[in-house]
Backbone as CSV, one residue per row, in Angstrom:
resi,resn,N_x,N_y,N_z,CA_x,CA_y,CA_z,C_x,C_y,C_z
1,MET,17.920,164.700,7.183,17.390,165.850,6.502,17.949,165.934,5.086
2,GLY,19.240,165.652,4.962,19.861,165.684,3.651,19.281,164.631,2.724
3,LEU,18.984,163.447,3.299,18.388,162.384,2.497,17.025,162.801,1.967
4,CYS,16.250,163.508,2.778,14.936,163.995,2.321,15.089,164.964,1.161
5,GLY,16.089,165.837,1.246,16.348,166.776,0.153,16.752,166.063,-1.123
6,ILE,17.589,165.044,-0.979,18.011,164.270,-2.150,16.824,163.547,-2.771
7,LEU,15.984,162.934,-1.923,14.802,162.230,-2.432,13.842,163.184,-3.132
8,LEU,13.637,164.358,-2.551,12.737,165.335,-3.165,13.293,165.835,-4.497
9,PHE,14.601,166.123,-4.541,15.218,166.570,-5.786,15.127,165.484,-6.859
10,ALA,15.418,164.246,-6.465,15.355,163.142,-7.423,13.924,162.928,-7.910
11,PHE,12.951,163.039,-7.004,11.549,162.903,-7.394,11.173,163.965,-8.427
12,CYS,11.492,165.212,-8.141,11.166,166.297,-9.078,11.869,166.106,-10.418
13,SER,13.110,165.648,-10.361,13.862,165.421,-11.602,13.222,164.326,-12.445
14,THR,12.798,163.236,-11.805,12.182,162.153,-12.576,10.838,162.571,-13.158
15,VAL,10.113,163.429,-12.462,8.853,163.942,-13.019,9.146,164.760,-14.277
16,VAL,10.149,165.616,-14.199,10.511,166.435,-15.360,10.964,165.546,-16.522
17,PHE,11.831,164.555,-16.236,12.285,163.645,-17.299,11.118,162.874,-17.901
18,ASP,10.156,162.477,-17.064,8.990,161.766,-17.566,8.178,162.648,-18.510
19,ILE,7.996,163.898,-18.139,7.252,164.837,-18.995,7.986,165.049,-20.309
20,VAL,9.294,165.272,-20.224,10.080,165.524,-21.437,10.072,164.316,-22.358
21,THR,10.290,163.125,-21.817,10.340,161.940,-22.679,8.981,161.634,-23.304
22,ARG,7.904,161.910,-22.594,6.576,161.701,-23.182,6.281,162.761,-24.253
23,THR,6.732,163.986,-24.014,6.500,165.071,-24.969,7.223,164.815,-26.288
24,ILE,8.420,164.280,-26.228,9.168,164.032,-27.462,8.774,162.706,-28.117
25,GLY,7.866,161.966,-27.477,7.339,160.756,-28.096,8.103,159.485,-27.801
26,HIS,9.041,159.509,-26.872,9.815,158.323,-26.505,9.795,158.154,-24.986
27,PRO,8.652,157.742,-24.437,8.561,157.653,-22.969,9.421,156.524,-22.401
28,TRP,10.003,156.790,-21.256,10.730,155.779,-20.498,9.732,155.197,-19.502
29,LEU,9.275,154.001,-19.745,8.229,153.418,-18.917,8.694,153.154,-17.484
30,TRP,9.946,152.830,-17.307,10.464,152.534,-15.984,10.536,153.785,-15.108
31,LEU,10.470,154.962,-15.738,10.599,156.212,-14.988,9.436,156.422,-14.019
32,GLN,8.247,155.944,-14.382,7.111,156.065,-13.460,7.329,155.235,-12.205
33,GLU,7.952,154.094,-12.336,8.257,153.267,-11.166,9.257,153.962,-10.252
34,VAL,10.266,154.539,-10.853,11.272,155.257,-10.065,10.631,156.452,-9.361
35,THR,9.787,157.176,-10.077,9.120,158.350,-9.504,8.244,157.959,-8.314
36,SER,7.452,156.921,-8.467,6.580,156.516,-7.359,7.398,155.996,-6.176
37,THR,8.489,155.296,-6.435,9.344,154.815,-5.352,9.967,155.984,-4.594
38,LEU,10.483,156.965,-5.326,11.069,158.144,-4.676,10.024,158.903,-3.863
39,PHE,8.817,159.002,-4.391,7.739,159.696,-3.689,7.415,159.001,-2.369
40,ILE,7.271,157.699,-2.406,6.923,156.944,-1.195,8.044,157.029,-0.161
41,TYR,9.282,156.855,-0.585,10.391,156.933,0.362,10.533,158.345,0.926
42,ALA,10.319,159.361,0.103,10.397,160.742,0.590,9.325,161.008,1.645
43,ILE,8.134,160.480,1.447,7.058,160.671,2.425,7.424,160.030,3.757
44,PHE,7.837,158.786,3.735,8.091,158.085,4.987,9.355,158.577,5.691
45,PHE,10.413,158.872,4.937,11.599,159.427,5.590,11.338,160.857,6.056
46,GLY,10.530,161.597,5.309,10.149,162.943,5.746,9.355,162.919,7.037
47,ALA,8.480,161.926,7.187,7.718,161.784,8.428,8.647,161.483,9.600
48,ALA,9.659,160.652,9.365,10.613,160.343,10.433,11.429,161.576,10.821
49,VAL,11.887,162.320,9.834,12.666,163.532,10.119,11.805,164.571,10.837
50,ALA,10.567,164.721,10.386,9.673,165.677,11.037,9.372,165.268,12.471
51,THR,9.305,163.975,12.724,9.123,163.508,14.099,10.330,163.879,14.942
52,ARG,11.506,163.733,14.392,12.730,164.087,15.131,12.751,165.570,15.472
53,ARG,12.237,166.392,14.567,12.255,167.846,14.766,11.001,168.364,15.467
54,ASN,10.120,167.464,15.899,8.854,167.827,16.545,7.965,168.666,15.637
55,ASP,8.037,168.428,14.349,7.211,169.154,13.396,6.025,168.331,12.914
56,HIS,5.946,167.086,13.333,4.949,166.191,12.770,4.611,165.129,13.814
57,LEU,3.397,164.646,13.794,2.969,163.598,14.724,3.219,163.988,16.176
58,TYR,3.030,165.217,16.501,3.352,165.693,17.839,2.339,166.759,18.232
59,LEU,1.814,166.654,19.435,0.796,167.591,19.900,1.441,168.630,20.812
60,THR,1.967,169.681,20.236,2.691,170.677,21.018,1.781,171.626,21.765
61,ALA,0.623,171.916,21.249,-0.239,172.939,21.849,-0.650,172.567,23.265
62,VAL,-0.911,171.311,23.519,-1.338,170.885,24.849,-0.200,171.032,25.848
63,ALA,0.975,170.555,25.485,2.096,170.521,26.419,2.704,171.897,26.674
64,GLU,2.674,172.793,25.703,3.330,174.094,25.865,2.682,174.952,26.935
65,GLY,1.424,174.732,27.211,0.745,175.526,28.233,0.937,175.000,29.640
66,LEU,1.633,173.893,29.781,1.814,173.260,31.093,3.241,173.428,31.587
67,HIS,3.412,173.246,32.898,4.743,173.325,33.512,4.861,172.245,34.572
68,GLY,6.095,171.890,34.900,6.335,170.956,35.983,5.961,169.530,35.647
69,GLY,5.416,168.834,36.658,5.086,167.426,36.526,4.012,167.143,35.495
70,SER,3.030,168.039,35.386,1.977,167.806,34.396,2.528,167.904,32.977
71,ARG,3.480,168.805,32.748,4.083,168.905,31.416,4.894,167.656,31.107
72,ILE,5.655,167.190,32.081,6.454,165.983,31.865,5.540,164.802,31.539
73,ALA,4.427,164.670,32.267,3.488,163.573,32.026,2.894,163.648,30.629
74,VAL,2.474,164.839,30.205,1.879,164.992,28.871,2.923,164.755,27.785
75,GLU,4.131,165.272,27.976,5.201,165.080,26.986,5.536,163.597,26.838
76,ILE,5.661,162.885,27.949,5.984,161.463,27.888,4.827,160.691,27.269
77,PHE,3.587,161.000,27.672,2.430,160.313,27.098,2.366,160.519,25.582
78,THR,2.589,161.746,25.141,2.539,162.044,23.704,3.593,161.243,22.952
79,ARG,4.781,161.193,23.498,5.853,160.457,22.825,5.632,158.946,22.893
80,LEU,4.977,158.466,23.939,4.636,157.047,24.007,3.589,156.685,22.953
81,VAL,2.658,157.604,22.695,1.683,157.380,21.622,2.405,157.312,20.279
82,VAL,3.338,158.241,20.043,4.123,158.226,18.801,4.933,156.934,18.720
83,LEU,5.483,156.484,19.851,6.234,155.229,19.878,5.318,154.047,19.535
84,GLY,4.081,154.069,20.020,3.119,153.022,19.675,2.814,152.999,18.187
85,VAL,2.661,154.164,17.598,2.436,154.240,16.149,3.658,153.704,15.410
86,ALA,4.848,154.043,15.896,6.079,153.568,15.259,6.176,152.050,15.327
87,ILE,5.817,151.476,16.454,5.849,150.018,16.588,4.837,149.383,15.632
88,SER,3.685,150.018,15.465,2.705,149.527,14.494,3.260,149.598,13.072
89,PHE,3.944,150.687,12.757,4.586,150.808,11.442,5.580,149.669,11.235
90,ILE,6.371,149.383,12.269,7.381,148.337,12.134,6.711,146.982,11.920
91,TYR,5.763,146.645,12.774,5.140,145.324,12.717,4.316,145.131,11.444
92,PHE,3.343,146.010,11.226,2.466,145.831,10.076,3.179,146.157,8.758
93,GLY,4.128,147.070,8.810,4.911,147.360,7.612,5.758,146.174,7.200
94,TYR,6.298,145.477,8.203,7.087,144.285,7.894,6.198,143.185,7.304
95,LEU,4.993,143.025,7.855,4.060,142.040,7.287,3.717,142.383,5.832
96,ASN,3.460,143.659,5.555,3.194,144.081,4.174,4.411,143.858,3.285
97,PHE,5.587,144.129,3.832,6.822,143.916,3.086,6.945,142.451,2.664
98,LEU,6.678,141.536,3.591,6.770,140.111,3.257,5.722,139.705,2.222
99,ARG,4.515,140.242,2.347,3.462,139.926,1.373,3.753,140.548,0.009
100,GLY,4.566,141.596,-0.004,4.863,142.292,-1.245,5.700,141.504,-2.224
101,PHE,6.269,140.393,-1.770,7.060,139.575,-2.694,6.185,138.733,-3.618
102,SER,4.871,138.737,-3.364,3.977,137.977,-4.241,3.335,138.866,-5.309
103,SER,3.566,140.178,-5.237,3.038,141.111,-6.238,4.206,141.819,-6.900
104,PHE,4.028,142.130,-8.183,5.126,142.723,-8.938,4.672,143.984,-9.652
105,ARG,5.611,144.895,-9.810,5.350,146.155,-10.513,5.644,145.958,-11.991
106,MET,4.860,146.619,-12.791,5.048,146.519,-14.235,5.718,147.802,-14.724
107,PRO,6.539,147.809,-15.675,6.980,146.729,-16.555,8.230,146.007,-16.069
108,SER,8.816,146.409,-14.942,10.104,145.847,-14.529,9.992,144.521,-13.794
109,LEU,8.792,144.181,-13.332,8.560,142.973,-12.531,9.348,142.997,-11.215
110,THR,9.582,144.182,-10.702,10.195,144.344,-9.388,9.149,144.033,-8.325
111,PRO,9.495,143.260,-7.309,8.513,142.995,-6.248,8.044,144.301,-5.595
112,ILE,6.765,144.367,-5.314,6.203,145.566,-4.697,6.733,145.751,-3.275
113,ALA,7.383,144.725,-2.772,8.013,144.814,-1.454,9.045,145.939,-1.407
114,SER,9.596,146.296,-2.560,10.565,147.399,-2.587,9.922,148.713,-2.161
115,LEU,8.621,148.852,-2.380,7.904,150.040,-1.905,7.544,149.910,-0.438
116,TYR,7.099,148.711,-0.049,6.661,148.502,1.329,7.811,148.556,2.334
117,ALA,9.029,148.416,1.886,10.181,148.457,2.792,10.300,149.807,3.495
118,ALA,9.776,150.853,2.887,9.869,152.188,3.492,9.066,152.285,4.782
119,ILE,8.002,151.502,4.916,7.128,151.614,6.084,7.823,151.147,7.359
120,PRO,8.373,149.921,7.412,9.068,149.543,8.649,10.333,150.367,8.910
121,MET,10.996,150.817,7.843,12.163,151.683,8.050,11.757,152.983,8.721
122,CYS,10.658,153.561,8.269,10.128,154.767,8.900,9.809,154.490,10.361
123,GLY,9.182,153.344,10.638,8.843,152.986,12.004,10.062,152.879,12.903
124,VAL,11.137,152.310,12.382,12.372,152.190,13.170,12.915,153.570,13.513
125,PHE,12.959,154.459,12.530,13.479,155.800,12.790,12.583,156.601,13.729
126,VAL,11.270,156.504,13.539,10.346,157.227,14.415,10.465,156.705,15.844
127,ALA,10.573,155.383,16.010,10.742,154.806,17.348,12.045,155.276,17.977
128,LEU,13.103,155.260,17.209,14.398,155.718,17.712,14.326,157.177,18.149
129,PHE,13.698,158.009,17.335,13.610,159.433,17.662,12.691,159.679,18.849
130,ALA,11.622,158.908,18.983,10.724,159.067,20.133,11.442,158.684,21.423
131,ILE,12.192,157.592,21.387,12.953,157.185,22.568,14.012,158.225,22.893
132,GLU,14.674,158.736,21.867,15.676,159.788,22.078,15.053,161.012,22.749
133,GLN,13.867,161.411,22.310,13.205,162.578,22.883,12.783,162.331,24.325
134,ILE,12.339,161.125,24.628,11.973,160.812,26.015,13.198,160.865,26.912
135,VAL,14.288,160.242,26.479,15.521,160.227,27.287,16.056,161.644,27.462
136,ASN,16.151,162.396,26.375,16.649,163.773,26.471,15.734,164.651,27.309
137,GLY,14.432,164.444,27.180,13.479,165.221,27.961,13.581,164.936,29.441
138,LEU,13.787,163.683,29.804,13.934,163.339,31.223,15.261,163.836,31.785
139,ARG,16.283,163.853,30.951,17.592,164.344,31.406,17.649,165.866,31.498
140,ASN,17.153,166.530,30.454,17.340,167.981,30.328,16.064,168.787,30.474
141,GLY,14.945,168.147,30.607,13.669,168.850,30.670,13.068,168.990,29.286
142,PHE,11.753,169.027,29.243,11.055,169.121,27.970,10.842,170.562,27.530
143,GLU,10.923,171.471,28.454,10.662,172.865,28.115,11.860,173.442,27.384
144,GLY,11.573,174.197,26.332,12.628,174.862,25.585,13.063,176.127,26.302
145,TYR,14.050,176.778,25.762,14.549,178.014,26.364,13.479,179.091,26.256
146,GLU,13.193,179.704,27.369,12.227,180.798,27.388,12.968,182.077,27.744
147,PHE,12.687,183.146,27.012,13.347,184.406,27.270,12.895,184.967,28.613
148,PRO,13.819,185.477,29.398,13.442,186.033,30.694,12.637,187.312,30.524
149,GLU,11.856,187.631,31.548,11.025,188.839,31.530,11.879,190.102,31.557
150,ASP,12.925,190.099,32.357,13.758,191.280,32.549,14.897,191.276,31.526
151,PRO,15.028,192.323,30.680,16.073,192.339,29.644,17.486,192.287,30.200
152,LYS,17.722,192.752,31.422,19.091,192.737,31.941,19.556,191.322,32.286
153,HIS,18.627,190.359,32.380,18.993,188.977,32.632,19.114,188.163,31.355
154,ALA,18.851,188.784,30.219,18.938,188.079,28.937,20.396,187.880,28.564
155,PRO,20.729,186.783,27.874,22.099,186.588,27.400,22.515,187.730,26.476
156,SER,23.809,188.011,26.420,24.297,189.162,25.656,24.094,189.005,24.153
157,ASN,24.014,187.786,23.655,23.860,187.594,22.216,22.399,187.604,21.774
158,VAL,21.463,187.859,22.672,20.043,187.877,22.350,19.561,189.319,22.353
159,THR,18.925,189.728,21.268,18.366,191.067,21.180,16.946,191.031,21.710
160,THR,16.668,191.822,22.706,15.313,191.857,23.246,14.523,192.937,22.541
161,LEU,13.220,192.912,22.718,12.367,193.879,22.046,12.663,195.307,22.496
162,SER,13.142,195.485,23.724,13.414,196.838,24.182,14.626,197.445,23.484
163,LYS,15.508,196.618,22.935,16.688,197.128,22.260,16.476,197.312,20.762
164,VAL,15.388,196.803,20.243,15.111,196.901,18.808,14.443,198.238,18.500
165,GLU,14.989,198.901,17.500,14.388,200.177,17.103,13.143,199.894,16.275
166,ARG,12.111,200.589,16.598,10.845,200.402,15.869,10.690,201.503,14.850
167,PRO,10.130,201.196,13.675,9.983,202.198,12.617,8.989,203.290,12.973
């Protein structure tokens, strides 16, 4: 999560520097390369982090309405689909990475593979997080904490609606 914040901050900073240097008439040509690289890495690492937090690439609406064995089956199936996508990212991203050494970015002549490297890295993290979620779900259950119906059975640190004063 921290890496995503750093990438986003660096991306925004390079955009601002690019605008300023162009406005004063002395553009830094390499800055566009840095900006696009930060943007691509932020997207792919953000997708991996969002997968870990179940905020992205995850179909929660279907599974939340289910309980028991059917919920476990849907949760595992969903994560297996995400794992399949991650494996595709790893395989095809690696192929693109290897092909990227034959193309170069201008003006630095950096191989375009430096951009394509983010794809298999994202795939590795998404696969790792999907496997982690399957293992944790099988060990601890996929259902999150649900507040009990009766307020007297609620934990003491949880404020229930009956205790909240309404305006």
